[in-house]
N, C-alpha and C positions, 0 to 999 in steps of 0.2 A: 492354487497357483497364484503366485504373487511375487513382488519384489519388496524386500524388507531392508530399509536403511536403519542402522543402529548407530546413534551418536554417543560416544563415550568421552565426555569432556575431560574427566580426570586422567584418562589414559591418552588424551590427545589423539584420538583415533575415530575413524568412521568405518563401519563394517557394512558392506552391501551384500545381501543374499538374494539371489534369484532362484526361486524354488518351484518345483512341481511335485509336491508330496501331499499325502493325505493328512499328515500330522506335523504341522509346522512347529508346534510347541516342542516336539522332540528335538528338532534342529536347534531351537533357541536354548534348550536345556544343555546341549553340548557346548554352546558358546559359553554359558555361565560356568560349566564344569571344567572346561579345558582351556579355552582361549583367554577368558578374563583373568583367571589367576596367574597366567603366564605373563601378563602385561605389567611387569614390575617397574617401579620408577627408575631403577638403575639399569645400565646396559647389560644385556644378557651375554654370558661368555660364549665364545665360539664352540659349536658342537658339530665337529666334522662328521662323525658317524651318524648323528641324527639327521643332518642335512642330506647325506648320501641315501639314507633309508627313505626320507621324504621324496627325494627325486626319483628313486626306484619305484616307489608306490605310485607317484603321479604318472610316471611313464607307462605303467601297466594298467591304468584305469581304462575300462572299456564297457560298452553296452553290448552284451552278447546277443546274437540272434537266437530265435527259438531252437530248442533242442528236442530231438525225437527222431522218428523214422523219416526216411527220404522217399519211401515208396510203399504203397499198400495196394491190395486188390481193389479197394474202393476208388483209388485214383483212376484206374482204367475204366471203372463203371461210370464215374461222373464226368470224365473228360469230354469236353465238347457239348455237354448239356447246357441248356439255357434255363435258368431259374427265374421266374417272375417273383418279385419281392413285394411284401405287404408294405403298408404305410410306415414310414420311419423318419426320424429327425433329419437325416442326411439326404432325403429325397431320392435314394437309390431305387431304381425301378426294376433292374434285372442284373443277374450275375451269371457269368459263364467262366469256366476254368479249363486250362490246358496245362499239360505236364510234360514239358521237354525234359531232357535227361537230368539236369541239375537244378531245376527251378519249377515254380508254379507261376503261371501267368493268369492273373485275375482280370477279367474285363467287366467293368461296371458301367451301367447306363444310368444317367440321370436326365433331368429335363434339358440339359445343355449338350447332351451327346454321350459318347463313350470315352472311357479312359482305360488304358491298360497299365497294370502294375506288375512288374516282374519281381517275384519274391524268391530269393536264393535259398537253397537247402543248406543249412549250416554256415551261411555267409550272408552278409548284407549286399544288396545290389543298389547302388546309387543311381538315380535317374531323375528326370524332370517330368512332372505330370501337370495337367491343367488343374488349376484351383480357382476359387472365386475371384481372386485378384490377379490372375494371370498364371504363368508357369511357376511351379514351386519345386524345390529340390527335396527329394525324400530318399530314405534308405529302407528297403523292405526285405524281410526274411520269412521263411516258412518251415514248418515241420509237422509231421503227423504225430499227434499225441497218442493215438491208438488207431486201430484199423479203420475207423470211420470218422474220426475227429481231426480236422485240419486246423492248425494254429497259424494265423497270419499276423505279423507284427510290422507296423509302419511307423517310421520315425521321420519327422521333419528335421532336416539337417540344420544345425546351429540354432535350434529352438527347443523348448521343452515340450513341444506338441507331439502327441503320439496316439495311435490306435492299436488295440489288440482285439483280434477276432478269433473266436473258437467256433468253427463251422462243423456241425454234426450232420452227417448225411444218413438218411433212412429211406431207402427205396427212391421214390421220385420226389422226396421232400428234403429240405434243409432247414435247420434251425441255427441261427447265428447269434452268439452272445458277443456283443460289442461294448467295449469300454475304452476310455481314453480321455485325454485332455486336449481340447482345442479352444482357442481363445482364452478366456479366463474361467472356463467352466469344466467340471468333470462330467462326462457323459457316460451313461450305462443303460443299455436297452437290449431287447431281444428282437431279432428279425426272423420272420417266417417266410419261406419261399417254397415253390413247387414248380415242376417242369411245365412247359406249355402244353405238352401232350396230356398231362394229368388234368390241367384246367379244362381242356377241350372234352375229355372223357367225362368229367364231372358235370359239365354243362349239358352234355348230351343225355346223361342219366337223369338229370333234373327236368328235362323236357317232357311234356305230356305224353308223347308217343315214344319216349325213350331215345329220341334222337333219330328215329328211322326216317323222318321226313327229309332230313338233310343228306340221306344216302342216295 
């Protein structure tokens, strides 16, 4: 993630590129292959059809929300459950999910409190959420990749920042693959979580008397 200024003195031009890509060299290669050769010393002739095609393409550019299923049996099973999360770079402590008719509502707890993110099925939902520097505007979408894997996508509006989460549910446990760009760094990590009832049961089983003293 970076901003690249290219100064081209012979062409009397400056090109500014703001990027959030893994391979910036590929972007620069396109500049040398297409843009630089087109910067001829003489004035270019008017190209009405080419301009119309460019305007059509620019008007159709879009970041699509996640594609997939809008409901699975797993959604009913995990709805309302609270998952305690292991240590992670974002300091998220707990996750719970709810599934109204056309969206997934993710509630995340961190040391500063809770934040709710509404993720639309097949659509972006714009909203404001609390961030480190105050309220931030985001767009969020969701889809089930398969019967037990939920894909959440979060985009910070008018920035290159984003997070993609693939949450796979298995009984009382969840494994979350998180990747994205925030600040000037790419982040990628795995989050493990389990329900509070599972933690309590495990603690009781580990007790010397099998947890019977607490009954």
